[in-house]
LUMLO-18401 format. One record per residue (C-alpha): x, y, z; residue number from 1. Coordinates in Angstrom, 2 decimals. Each point is the difference from the previous one (the first is absolute). Layout:
# residues N
X;Y;Z;NUM .
...
***
This chain:
# residues 78
-38.79;-31.31;17.86;1 .
-1.36;2.59;-2.43;2 .
0.58;-0.14;-3.70;3 .
0.10;3.18;-2.01;4 .
-2.15;0.40;-3.05;5 .
1.52;0.58;-3.40;6 .
-0.96;3.67;0.26;7 .
1.67;0.31;3.41;8 .
3.10;-1.72;-1.31;9 .
0.21;2.37;-2.98;10 .
-0.51;3.00;2.28;11 .
2.68;-1.25;2.44;12 .
2.50;-0.59;-2.81;13 .
-0.71;3.44;-1.46;14 .
0.67;1.59;3.39;15 .
3.23;-1.98;0.36;16 .
1.11;1.09;-3.47;17 .
-0.84;3.61;0.83;18 .
2.06;-0.15;3.21;19 .
2.93;-1.57;-1.84;20 .
-0.26;2.64;-2.72;21 .
0.06;2.80;2.56;22 .
3.02;-1.47;1.73;23 .
1.82;-0.43;-3.31;24 .
-0.95;3.51;-1.10;25 .
1.32;1.51;3.21;26 .
3.30;-1.86;-0.37;27 .
0.37;1.14;-3.61;28 .
-0.81;3.58;0.95;29 .
2.53;-0.07;2.79;30 .
2.70;-1.36;-2.30;31 .
-0.81;2.65;-2.61;32 .
0.20;2.73;2.64;33 .
3.39;-1.24;1.12;34 .
1.29;0.05;-3.59;35 .
-1.31;3.52;-0.56;36 .
1.59;1.24;3.23;37 .
3.29;-1.63;-0.93;38 .
-0.07;1.71;-3.40;39 .
-0.70;3.40;1.59;40 .
2.94;-0.48;2.36;41 .
2.32;-1.01;-2.85;42 .
-1.05;3.04;-2.02;43 .
0.51;2.38;2.91;44 .
3.46;-1.38;0.67;45 .
1.00;0.22;-3.67;46 .
-1.38;3.54;-0.29;47 .
1.96;0.95;3.11;48 .
3.14;-1.05;-1.87;49 .
0.81;-3.37;1.51;50 .
1.71;-2.35;-2.43;51 .
-2.18;-2.90;-1.19;52 .
2.45;-2.51;1.49;53 .
-0.34;1.59;3.44;54 .
-3.81;0.05;-0.29;55 .
0.01;-3.69;-0.91;56 .
2.29;-0.87;2.89;57 .
-1.87;2.09;2.59;58 .
-3.39;-1.43;-1.00;59 .
1.27;-3.54;-0.66;60 .
-1.17;0.14;-3.62;61 .
1.59;-1.28;-3.17;62 .
1.71;2.80;-1.92;63 .
-2.09;-1.02;-3.02;64 .
-3.18;0.78;1.97;65 .
1.29;3.45;0.92;66 .
0.99;0.69;-3.61;67 .
-3.40;-1.22;-1.23;68 .
-1.82;2.33;2.41;69 .
2.19;2.91;-1.12;70 .
-0.58;-0.75;-3.67;71 .
-3.78;-0.28;0.42;72 .
-0.02;3.40;1.68;73 .
2.26;1.82;-2.46;74 .
3.09;0.14;2.17;75 .
3.24;-0.47;-1.91;76 .
2.71;-1.74;1.95;77 .
3.72;0.26;-0.68;78 .
***
């Protein structure tokens, strides 16, 4: 059985942390991309004249989320 030196252990743990960081970063990036795409879809639907309630129902979102997206992007809702 081989034992790793302190230097090898530190190097191994650094590599593990790097891999975990990359995995976490990819997951966060993916989630952010999904949110951005959802916002673009909401905006397009609102700009095409769909009522906020219909947008929320079609996309399975809370009406408050649709209204927040509209407000952040300067769209006034009735």
